N, C-alpha and C positions, 0 to 999 in steps of 0.2 A: 938575357933573352931566352937562353936555353932552359933556364929554370922555369920561366913563365910557360914555355911550351910543355914542359914536363907536367907542371901543375894543371894546365888546361887539359892535357891528355888524361891525367889521373881523374880530374873532375868529370870529364866526358865518359870515362870508363865507369865510374861510380854511378853517374846518372843513367847511362845505358843499362847497366846491370839492374838498377832499381826499376826502371821502366819495363824491362823484360820480365822481371819477377812479378811486378804489379799486373802486367798484361796476362801472364800465365795464370795467376791467382784469379783474376777476373773471369777469364775463359773457363777455368775449372769450376768456379762458383756457378756460372750459368749452366754448365753441363750438369752439375750435381742437381741444380734446381729442376732442370728439364727431366732428368732421370727420375727424380722424386715425383714430379707431376705425372709422368708416364706410368710409374708403378701404381700410383693412387688411381689413375684413370682405369687401368686394367682391372684393378680390384673392384672399382665402382661399376664398371661395365659387366663384370662377371656377376656381381650381386644383382644388377639391373635385369640381366637376362633371367636369372633365377626368379626374381620377384614378378616380373611381367609374365613369365610362364605360369606362375601360381595364380595370378590374376586371370589369365586366360582360362585356366582350369576351373576356377570358381564361376566365371561367367558362362562357360559351357553348361554348367549345372543349373544356370538360371537363378543363382542366389545373389541378387543385387545387394542385399543388406550385408551379407558375409563379405562380398567383394569390397564394399565401401569400408567396412570395419578393417579389413586387411590393409587397404590403402592408408587409413588413419593410423593403424598400428605401426606401419612402416614409414610414417611421416618424418620421424627423427632422422632415419637413414636418408630419406629423400632430401631433407633440408641440408644435411651435412654433405651430400654428394652433388648438390645442385650445380655448382660451378664446374664440375668434372664431366657431367653428362651432356650428350648432344642436345641441342635446342629442341629438336623434334621429339625426343624422348620426354623432355621436361613438359613441353606443351601437351603431349598426349596423356601423360600421367595426370596432369591437372584436369584435362578435359574429361578423362574417364571419371574422375572423382565427381566433377560437377554434373555430368550427364547421368551418373548413377543416382545422385541425389534427386535429380528431376524424375528419373524413372520410378524411384521409390515413392515420391510424392504423388505421381500420377497413378501408380498402382494402388496406393492407399485410397486415393479419391475414387477410383473406379470400383473398389470393393464396396463402397457405400452407395453407389448408384444403382438404380433399377435397370433391368435389362432394357436395351434399346440402342438406337443408332449412336447416341452420344457416348454411351458406355463402350460400345464397340470401337468407336473412334479413339477413345482414350486407351483402350487395350492395344489397339494397333500402334499407337504412339509409344507405349511401353515396349512392345516387341521391337519396334524400329530403334529405340534407344539402346536396347540390349545388343542388337546387331551392330549398331554404331560403336558402342564401347568395345565390342570384340574386335572390330576393324581398327580402332585406335590402338588397342593392345598389340595387334599384329604389326602396325606401323611403328610402334615404339620398339618392338623387338627388332624389326628390320633396320631401324636407325642405329642400333648398337652393332648389329651384324655388319652393316655397311662400314662403320668406323673401324671395325676389327678385320675387315675383309673376310668374314666368315660366310660360307654359303647358307642359303635358307635351308631349314630343316623341313623336308617334305615327307609327309605321311604317305606311305605306299599302301595300295589296296590291290587285291587280286583283280584280274581283268573283268570278271563277272560281277564285281561289287562285293560288298560285305555279305557273308552268308550267315543265316541264323539257324 
């Protein structure tokens, strides 16, 4: 009887040791996975801030074709980072691209039109789309900043405005 108790104790010890080791390995694997994802997210967020800043700069200059080309040139990065980026950033990046295409088409169309009310309406649509894309870029930047708890970068001006 004592032999059985010793064998049961030994088996319980072995099983307990195995389960403890398995659990530690499982937890360590999850921690490593989460650390890897966090590192990749931070890298993707940093690149996203850089790229959306460049898009904003191109948009301020009113160069829709250059902005669209820039978005397409960075399409591979976007596709690779898609699952790491905040949903708002993804939506806005895609929306900027589609709205820029629309602005370019409308701008091309208005260039072929004769002066008049219809042409003025199309020009106003293009201006509206430019402003909308700029706002989408600001929102995309804000979504990254929110995820990282970074404050908004505010441009400061003198109290009397910009002097020339």
